[in-house]
ZADO-1210 file (C-alpha; in nm, 4 decimals, padded with zeros to 6 digits):
<atoms>
<atom x="05.6439" y="08.6562" z="09.4361" code="UNK" pos="1"/>
<atom x="05.5192" y="08.8614" z="09.1409" code="UNK" pos="2"/>
<atom x="05.4302" y="09.2290" z="09.1353" code="UNK" pos="3"/>
<atom x="05.1008" y="09.3130" z="08.9651" code="UNK" pos="4"/>
<atom x="04.9882" y="09.6414" z="08.8093" code="UNK" pos="5"/>
<atom x="04.6353" y="09.6843" z="08.6761" code="UNK" pos="6"/>
<atom x="04.5232" y="09.9344" z="08.4147" code="UNK" pos="7"/>
<atom x="04.2249" y="10.0041" z="08.1938" code="UNK" pos="8"/>
<atom x="03.9590" y="10.1028" z="08.4434" code="UNK" pos="9"/>
<atom x="03.7350" y="10.4016" z="08.3912" code="UNK" pos="10"/>
<atom x="03.3815" y="10.5363" z="08.3784" code="UNK" pos="11"/>
<atom x="03.1419" y="10.4089" z="08.1138" code="UNK" pos="12"/>
<atom x="02.7711" y="10.3968" z="08.0436" code="UNK" pos="13"/>
<atom x="02.5626" y="10.0792" z="08.0709" code="UNK" pos="14"/>
<atom x="02.6116" y="09.8530" z="07.7706" code="UNK" pos="15"/>
<atom x="02.9611" y="09.9764" z="07.6954" code="UNK" pos="16"/>
<atom x="03.2867" y="09.7819" z="07.7186" code="UNK" pos="17"/>
<atom x="03.6209" y="09.8048" z="07.8943" code="UNK" pos="18"/>
<atom x="03.9335" y="09.5921" z="07.8856" code="UNK" pos="19"/>
<atom x="04.1409" y="09.5609" z="08.1992" code="UNK" pos="20"/>
<atom x="04.5055" y="09.4607" z="08.1848" code="UNK" pos="21"/>
<atom x="04.7291" y="09.3252" z="08.4571" code="UNK" pos="22"/>
<atom x="05.1025" y="09.3309" z="08.3980" code="UNK" pos="23"/>
<atom x="05.3122" y="09.0987" z="08.6130" code="UNK" pos="24"/>
<atom x="05.6789" y="09.1220" z="08.6927" code="UNK" pos="25"/>
<atom x="05.8993" y="08.9099" z="08.9101" code="UNK" pos="26"/>
<atom x="06.2529" y="08.8081" z="08.9914" code="UNK" pos="27"/>
<atom x="06.4681" y="08.6287" z="08.7395" code="UNK" pos="28"/>
<atom x="06.3364" y="08.2809" z="08.6762" code="UNK" pos="29"/>
<atom x="05.9714" y="08.3644" z="08.7334" code="UNK" pos="30"/>
<atom x="05.7549" y="08.1406" z="08.5186" code="UNK" pos="31"/>
<atom x="05.4355" y="08.3327" z="08.4505" code="UNK" pos="32"/>
<atom x="05.2592" y="08.0309" z="08.3044" code="UNK" pos="33"/>
<atom x="05.2911" y="07.8549" z="08.6408" code="UNK" pos="34"/>
<atom x="05.0583" y="08.1107" z="08.7997" code="UNK" pos="35"/>
<atom x="04.6830" y="08.0885" z="08.8161" code="UNK" pos="36"/>
<atom x="04.5623" y="08.4423" z="08.7529" code="UNK" pos="37"/>
<atom x="04.2367" y="08.5967" z="08.8590" code="UNK" pos="38"/>
<atom x="04.0271" y="08.9098" z="08.8661" code="UNK" pos="39"/>
<atom x="03.8344" y="09.0018" z="09.1795" code="UNK" pos="40"/>
<atom x="03.6165" y="09.3011" z="09.2538" code="UNK" pos="41"/>
<atom x="03.5049" y="09.4897" z="09.5588" code="UNK" pos="42"/>
<atom x="03.2175" y="09.7355" z="09.5721" code="UNK" pos="43"/>
<atom x="03.1795" y="09.9801" z="09.8647" code="UNK" pos="44"/>
<atom x="03.0543" y="09.7970" z="10.1730" code="UNK" pos="45"/>
<atom x="03.1021" y="09.4555" z="10.0131" code="UNK" pos="46"/>
<atom x="03.3667" y="09.1880" z="10.0430" code="UNK" pos="47"/>
<atom x="03.6146" y="09.1181" z="09.7664" code="UNK" pos="48"/>
<atom x="03.4739" y="08.8474" z="09.5401" code="UNK" pos="49"/>
<atom x="03.6129" y="08.6499" z="09.2499" code="UNK" pos="50"/>
<atom x="03.5030" y="08.7518" z="08.9008" code="UNK" pos="51"/>
<atom x="03.7085" y="08.5208" z="08.6812" code="UNK" pos="52"/>
<atom x="04.0133" y="08.2961" z="08.6935" code="UNK" pos="53"/>
<atom x="04.2409" y="08.1525" z="08.4292" code="UNK" pos="54"/>
<atom x="04.4287" y="07.8517" z="08.5524" code="UNK" pos="55"/>
<atom x="04.7944" y="07.7822" z="08.5071" code="UNK" pos="56"/>
<atom x="04.9401" y="07.5746" z="08.2284" code="UNK" pos="57"/>
<atom x="04.6271" y="07.5751" z="08.0133" code="UNK" pos="58"/>
<atom x="04.3962" y="07.4584" z="08.2882" code="UNK" pos="59"/>
<atom x="04.0908" y="07.6464" z="08.1664" code="UNK" pos="60"/>
<atom x="03.8832" y="07.9312" z="08.3008" code="UNK" pos="61"/>
<atom x="03.6189" y="08.0019" z="08.5619" code="UNK" pos="62"/>
<atom x="03.3565" y="08.2788" z="08.5722" code="UNK" pos="63"/>
<atom x="03.1146" y="08.3823" z="08.8383" code="UNK" pos="64"/>
<atom x="02.7559" y="08.3469" z="08.7132" code="UNK" pos="65"/>
<atom x="02.6956" y="08.7245" z="08.7123" code="UNK" pos="66"/>
<atom x="02.9507" y="08.7823" z="08.4355" code="UNK" pos="67"/>
<atom x="02.9204" y="08.4679" z="08.2240" code="UNK" pos="68"/>
<atom x="02.8691" y="08.5552" z="07.8596" code="UNK" pos="69"/>
<atom x="02.9779" y="08.9160" z="07.9132" code="UNK" pos="70"/>
<atom x="03.3337" y="08.8964" z="08.0480" code="UNK" pos="71"/>
<atom x="03.6309" y="08.7087" z="07.9037" code="UNK" pos="72"/>
<atom x="03.9581" y="08.6441" z="08.0840" code="UNK" pos="73"/>
<atom x="04.2702" y="08.5713" z="07.8811" code="UNK" pos="74"/>
<atom x="04.6435" y="08.5714" z="07.9232" code="UNK" pos="75"/>
<atom x="04.9550" y="08.6322" z="07.7168" code="UNK" pos="76"/>
<atom x="05.2311" y="08.4377" z="07.8878" code="UNK" pos="77"/>
<atom x="05.4976" y="08.5894" z="07.6648" code="UNK" pos="78"/>
<atom x="05.3957" y="08.9378" z="07.7824" code="UNK" pos="79"/>
<atom x="05.3354" y="08.8379" z="08.1466" code="UNK" pos="80"/>
<atom x="04.9906" y="08.9924" z="08.1148" code="UNK" pos="81"/>
<atom x="04.6344" y="08.8876" z="08.1923" code="UNK" pos="82"/>
<atom x="04.3286" y="09.0630" z="08.0520" code="UNK" pos="83"/>
<atom x="03.9637" y="09.0978" z="08.1399" code="UNK" pos="84"/>
<atom x="03.7413" y="09.1983" z="07.8488" code="UNK" pos="85"/>
<atom x="03.4170" y="09.3324" z="07.9905" code="UNK" pos="86"/>
<atom x="03.1233" y="09.3770" z="07.7541" code="UNK" pos="87"/>
<atom x="02.7657" y="09.4904" z="07.8139" code="UNK" pos="88"/>
<atom x="02.8635" y="09.6499" z="08.1425" code="UNK" pos="89"/>
<atom x="02.5933" y="09.7039" z="08.4026" code="UNK" pos="90"/>
<atom x="02.5741" y="09.9434" z="08.6987" code="UNK" pos="91"/>
<atom x="02.6155" y="09.6444" z="08.9317" code="UNK" pos="92"/>
<atom x="02.9607" y="09.5854" z="08.7800" code="UNK" pos="93"/>
<atom x="03.0797" y="09.9061" z="08.9468" code="UNK" pos="94"/>
<atom x="03.3681" y="09.8181" z="09.1791" code="UNK" pos="95"/>
<atom x="03.7413" y="09.8285" z="09.2271" code="UNK" pos="96"/>
<atom x="03.8866" y="09.5423" z="09.0248" code="UNK" pos="97"/>
<atom x="04.1926" y="09.3612" z="09.1550" code="UNK" pos="98"/>
<atom x="04.4336" y="09.1289" z="08.9798" code="UNK" pos="99"/>
<atom x="04.5476" y="08.8171" z="09.1655" code="UNK" pos="100"/>
<atom x="04.8255" y="08.5651" z="09.1074" code="UNK" pos="101"/>
<atom x="04.8983" y="08.2380" z="09.2840" code="UNK" pos="102"/>
<atom x="05.1286" y="07.9451" z="09.2159" code="UNK" pos="103"/>
<atom x="05.0681" y="07.7238" z="09.5169" code="UNK" pos="104"/>
<atom x="05.3571" y="07.8706" z="09.7150" code="UNK" pos="105"/>
<atom x="05.2788" y="08.2425" z="09.7206" code="UNK" pos="106"/>
<atom x="05.0130" y="08.4839" z="09.6073" code="UNK" pos="107"/>
<atom x="05.0039" y="08.8489" z="09.5046" code="UNK" pos="108"/>
<atom x="04.7468" y="09.1249" z="09.4619" code="UNK" pos="109"/>
<atom x="04.7528" y="09.4363" z="09.2503" code="UNK" pos="110"/>
<atom x="04.6578" y="09.7791" z="09.3766" code="UNK" pos="111"/>
<atom x="04.3201" y="09.7793" z="09.2023" code="UNK" pos="112"/>
<atom x="04.1575" y="09.9815" z="08.9277" code="UNK" pos="113"/>
<atom x="03.8193" y="10.1529" z="08.9515" code="UNK" pos="114"/>
<atom x="03.5386" y="10.0620" z="08.7125" code="UNK" pos="115"/>
<atom x="03.2267" y="10.2794" z="08.7259" code="UNK" pos="116"/>
<atom x="02.9183" y="10.2055" z="08.5181" code="UNK" pos="117"/>
<atom x="02.6589" y="10.4790" z="08.5299" code="UNK" pos="118"/>
<atom x="02.4220" y="10.6631" z="08.3022" code="UNK" pos="119"/>
</atoms>
């Protein structure tokens, strides 16, 4: 099972950008590329919903409709890191963003990072 630590959250104005990072670590032998990675978000009073996923072993990406064209998920397998580039942020993007990892046998969540978009 991998351990995930998010960073890069903050407070911005509408239209601005942020890049979230999620650094993974695991026991010896962990193969980061074998994990499907994802970003989820949870606003107060709402359930935790998927934002984007990047599938293992070059399997492509998925985005929820609300962020298509504005957010980009990417990964650097050599650095055990996944990123979420968020452009043209809107107030409705305000939430705690969580990193997620799964390889078909186990799954892990990060502790979350707050993103606030407000004028």
